[in-house]
C-alpha positions in Angstrom: -58.4 76.1 -33.5 -57.4 72.7 -31.2 -55.4 69.5 -31.2 -57.4 68.1 -33.4 -56.7 70.1 -36.5 -53.3 69.5 -35.9 -53.6 65.8 -35.4 -55.6 65.6 -38.6 -53.0 67.2 -40.7 -50.4 64.7 -39.4 -52.9 61.7 -40.1 -53.1 63.4 -43.7 -49.7 63.4 -43.9 -49.2 59.7 -43.0 -52.4 58.3 -44.9 -52.9 60.1 -48.0 -49.5 61.4 -48.3 -50.5 65.4 -48.4 -47.7 67.3 -46.9 -48.4 69.1 -43.8 -46.5 72.2 -44.9 -48.8 72.3 -48.2 -51.9 71.7 -46.4 -51.0 74.5 -43.9 -50.3 77.1 -46.6 -53.6 76.1 -47.7 -55.0 76.7 -44.3 -53.5 79.9 -43.7 -54.3 81.3 -47.1 -58.3 80.3 -46.6 -58.0 82.1 -42.9 -57.0 84.9 -44.8 -59.7 85.0 -46.6 -62.1 84.1 -44.2 -61.3 87.0 -41.4 -61.2 89.8 -44.6 -64.6 88.4 -45.7 -66.0 89.2 -42.5 -64.8 92.5 -41.8 -66.1 94.1 -44.9 -63.0 92.8 -47.0 -60.9 95.9 -46.6 -58.2 94.4 -43.5 -54.8 93.5 -43.8 -54.2 90.6 -42.3 -51.2 87.9 -41.3 -52.0 84.4 -40.4 -49.2 81.9 -38.9 -50.2 78.7 -37.8 -47.2 76.7 -35.9 -47.6 73.0 -35.8 -44.9 72.8 -33.1 -46.8 74.8 -30.9 -50.2 73.7 -32.1 -50.6 77.4 -32.2 -52.7 79.7 -34.5 -51.7 83.8 -34.3 -53.3 86.3 -36.4 -52.0 89.8 -37.1 -53.7 92.5 -38.3 -51.6 94.4 -40.7 -51.5 98.5 -41.0 -49.6 100.5 -43.5 -47.4 103.3 -41.8 -48.3 106.9 -43.6 -47.9 110.3 -42.6 -51.5 111.4 -43.0 -54.4 108.5 -42.4 -56.9 108.1 -45.0 -58.0 104.6 -43.5 -57.6 104.0 -40.4 -58.7 99.6 -40.6 -55.4 99.5 -43.0 -53.3 102.5 -42.2 -51.5 104.1 -39.1 -49.9 107.6 -38.7 -46.2 107.9 -38.5 -46.4 109.3 -34.8 -48.6 106.4 -33.6 -46.3 103.5 -35.0 -43.2 105.4 -33.6 -45.2 105.2 -30.0 -45.5 102.0 -30.1 -41.8 101.1 -31.0 -38.6 103.9 -32.3 -38.0 101.1 -34.9 -41.0 101.6 -37.2 -40.8 103.6 -40.2 -42.6 105.6 -42.7 -43.8 102.7 -45.7 -43.4 99.9 -42.9 -46.0 97.8 -41.8 -47.7 97.8 -38.2 -48.7 94.6 -36.9 -51.1 94.1 -34.0 -52.2 90.7 -32.5 -56.0 89.8 -33.2 -57.8 87.9 -30.6 -61.3 87.4 -30.7 -63.9 84.8 -30.0 -65.5 85.0 -33.0 -62.3 84.4 -35.3 -61.7 81.3 -33.3 -65.5 79.8 -35.1 -64.3 81.2 -38.2 -61.0 79.6 -38.1 -62.3 76.3 -37.1 -64.9 76.1 -40.3 -62.7 77.3 -42.6 -59.8 74.7 -41.8 -62.5 72.1 -41.8 -63.9 73.1 -45.2 -59.7 73.4 -46.6 -58.9 70.1 -45.1 -62.2 68.0 -46.7 -61.0 69.9 -50.2 -57.6 68.8 -49.8 -58.2 65.5 -48.8 -60.6 65.4 -52.5 -57.8 67.2 -54.0 -55.5 64.3 -52.9 -57.6 61.4 -53.7 -58.4 62.6 -56.8 -54.3 63.5 -57.8 -54.0 59.8 -56.8 -56.3 58.3 -58.7 -55.5 60.0 -61.6 -51.8 58.7 -61.1 -53.3 55.2 -61.1 -55.3 55.2 -63.9 -52.7 57.2 -65.8 -50.3 54.2 -65.6 -52.8 52.0 -66.6 -54.2 53.8 -69.8 -55.1 51.4 -72.8 -55.2 48.7 -70.7 -57.5 46.3 -69.6 -58.2 46.2 -66.0 -60.8 44.2 -63.6 -63.9 45.8 -62.1 -66.8 45.5 -59.8 -70.4 46.5 -60.6 -71.4 48.6 -57.8 -74.3 50.4 -59.1 -76.9 50.4 -62.2 -78.7 53.8 -63.1 -82.1 52.3 -64.8 -82.8 55.5 -66.4 -79.7 55.9 -68.6 -78.1 52.5 -68.4 -74.5 54.1 -67.0 -72.9 51.6 -64.8 -71.1 52.8 -61.7 -67.6 50.4 -61.1 -65.5 49.9 -58.4 -61.8 49.2 -60.1 -59.9 49.5 -57.1 -58.5 52.3 -57.6 -61.8 54.4 -57.4 -65.6 54.1 -58.2 -65.9 55.0 -61.8 -68.9 55.4 -64.3 -68.7 53.1 -67.7 -71.0 54.9 -69.6 -74.1 53.3 -71.6 -72.2 54.6 -75.2 -69.0 52.4 -73.6 -71.0 49.3 -73.5 -71.2 46.2 -76.0 -75.0 46.8 -77.3 -76.8 44.5 -75.5 -75.1 43.3 -72.8 -76.7 43.8 -69.4 -75.1 43.8 -65.8 -75.9 42.9 -62.3 -74.8 44.5 -59.0 -71.7 42.2 -58.2 -70.7 41.4 -61.8 -66.8 41.2 -62.4 -65.8 42.8 -65.4 -62.9 43.9 -67.3 -62.6 47.1 -68.9 -60.5 49.3 -71.2 -58.9 52.6 -70.1 -59.2 54.8 -72.5 -58.8 58.3 -71.4 -57.7 59.8 -68.4 -57.9 63.5 -67.2 -55.0 65.8 -67.1 -54.4 66.5 -63.0 -55.3 69.8 -63.4 -59.0 69.3 -64.1 -61.1 70.3 -61.1 -64.2 69.0 -62.4 -65.9 65.7 -64.3 -64.9 62.2 -64.5 -61.3 61.3 -63.4 -61.1 58.2 -66.4 -63.4 57.0 -69.6 -63.8 53.4 -69.4 -64.8 51.2 -72.3 -65.9 47.6 -73.5 -66.8 48.9 -77.2 -63.4 50.1 -77.8 -61.6 48.4 -80.9 -58.1 47.9 -78.6 -60.6 46.3 -75.8 -60.4 43.3 -78.4 -56.9 43.6 -78.9 -55.7 43.7 -75.4 -57.9 40.6 -75.0 -56.3 38.7 -77.1 -52.9 39.8 -76.0 -54.3 38.5 -72.2 -55.2 35.4 -73.7 -53.1 34.3 -76.6 -49.3 33.5 -75.0 -48.1 33.5 -78.4 -49.2 37.0 -78.5 -47.9 38.1 -75.3 -45.1 36.9 -76.1 -44.0 38.5 -79.2 -44.2 35.7 -81.7 -47.9 36.3 -83.0 -48.1 39.8 -84.2 -51.3 41.8 -83.9 -51.3 44.3 -87.1 -54.9 45.6 -87.0 -58.4 45.6 -85.4 -61.6 46.9 -86.9 -64.6 46.4 -84.8 -68.6 47.2 -84.4 -68.7 46.3 -80.8 -71.7 43.9 -80.4 -71.7 42.5 -83.2 -68.6 41.9 -85.2 -64.7 42.1 -85.2 -62.1 41.3 -87.4 -58.5 41.3 -86.5 -55.3 40.7 -88.0 -52.6 38.6 -87.5 -49.2 37.2 -88.2 -46.4 35.0 -86.8 -42.5 35.5 -86.4 -42.0 31.9 -86.3 -42.3 30.0 -89.4 -43.5 27.2 -87.2 -46.2 28.9 -85.5 -49.4 29.7 -87.4 -50.5 32.9 -86.1 -54.0 32.0 -86.8 -54.5 28.6 -85.4 -52.2 30.2 -82.2 -55.4 32.5 -81.8 -58.1 30.2 -81.8 -56.1 27.4 -79.6 -56.9 23.5 -79.7 -60.8 23.1 -80.1 -61.3 26.4 -80.3 -61.5 27.6 -76.6 -58.9 30.3 -76.6 -61.0 32.0 -79.4 -64.2 30.9 -77.1 -63.1 32.4 -74.0 -62.8 35.9 -76.0 -66.1 35.9 -77.4 -67.6 35.1 -74.3 -66.4 38.1 -72.7 -67.5 39.7 -75.4 -71.1 38.3 -74.9 -71.1 36.1 -78.2 -69.5 38.8 -80.5 -68.5 37.1 -84.1 -64.3 37.4 -84.3 -62.9 36.9 -87.5 -59.4 35.9 -87.5 -57.5 37.4 -90.4 -53.9 36.4 -91.7 -51.9 39.7 -92.5 -50.0 40.0 -95.8 -47.8 42.5 -97.1 -48.8 41.8 -100.2 -52.1 43.9 -100.5 -54.1 41.8 -102.8 -53.9 38.7 -100.2 -54.5 40.7 -97.4 -58.1 42.0 -98.7 -58.7 38.8 -100.1 -58.5 37.4 -96.3 -59.9 40.3 -95.0 -62.9 39.5 -96.8 -63.5 36.4 -95.2 -65.6 34.3 -94.5 -66.2 35.0 -98.2 -64.3 33.3 -101.2 -62.6 35.8 -103.5 -62.0 34.8 -107.1 -59.5 37.7 -107.6 -58.0 41.2 -106.5 -57.4 43.7 -108.9 -55.4 47.0 -107.4 -57.0 50.1 -109.1 -54.8 52.6 -107.0 -52.5 52.7 -104.2 -55.6 52.7 -101.7 -58.6 50.9 -103.5 -59.3 47.6 -105.4 -61.5 45.9 -107.0 -62.6 42.5 -105.8 -64.4 40.0 -107.8 -66.9 37.2 -106.3 -68.9 35.0 -107.5 -72.6 35.8 -107.6 -73.5 33.2 -104.9 -70.5 35.2 -102.9 -71.5 38.4 -103.1 -74.0 39.0 -100.3 -71.8 37.2 -98.1 -68.6 39.2 -99.3 -70.3 42.2 -98.3 -72.3 41.6 -95.4 -75.4 42.6 -93.7 -76.1 46.0 -94.3 -72.4 46.2 -95.8 -70.8 45.2 -92.3 -68.1 42.5 -93.9 -66.9 45.2 -96.7 -66.9 47.9 -94.1 -65.0 46.2 -91.5 -62.6 44.7 -94.2 -62.0 48.2 -95.6 -61.4 49.3 -92.1 -59.1 46.4 -91.4 -56.9 46.9 -94.7 -56.7 50.7 -95.1 -58.1 50.0 -98.5 -61.3 51.2 -100.7 -62.8 48.2 -101.7 -65.5 47.6 -104.5 -66.9 44.5 -104.8 -68.2 43.0 -108.1 -69.0 39.9 -109.8 -67.7 38.2 -113.1 
């Protein structure tokens, strides 16, 4: 093992933040394992790495016994005493091993441990970086597209990771070099060795919520509050809002002058329809608003979380929506079971 190894440890500590002592412990343990493997597995050895002297020493250890059964790991008290009068029964005799073959083993093992150490450190740093961005939107650049499964590899600036096809908005397409926004949905535990570090999403309901927080200043400063979001990605989203300031119209703030604010969000979502619903503490009014764009004649509470809605026959299909989507999203948004009827 030469100066390159010790220089590599210094570089790892400086650039990757991996403590030199940590790596030395790892290399020492790996060298012990490698030596045992190459010597039948029944030898006891101790490895000492001295970064100051840039030196590595290996000592074979043998237990001092009265009667030797295995000379590979045991030594008689008489022989031990001949080496040093200080040796006692039950102690160990250490003999330095100097072999050319071990030098080759140590270099290969150290290289493997360093590579593994770099991977672990980079993974740990990436996990910590993503943890700070959990449930937030981050920017990413498309670097690769898998034509077989539709998964997209993106560079987030922290690492390259995969945006799964299942987490993409249905119908959207990407090109290499595209700059996109993604929602950090889940981050793995640091101790997890295999698998992806992070799960990114563009179809999660919170992706829309975070877009509103980014695009609408009144939401960012707390004047307008988002109460809930229900979404069927690629098709329609309903979002309920209210204002803490009676002079600020929550729905109008989200739409913006000439509809520019909501248009930017719709463009990011690839044309997905968005219904901005005025939140109300009164369930009847909340359900009425949630069923927009349909016009509701009356809402009657039938139980704590269920209601009956009456609409004109001409409004029935609009209230229910295509394949029941409008009613389904309204129910998720309000938390009420909604039964829609005509008079």
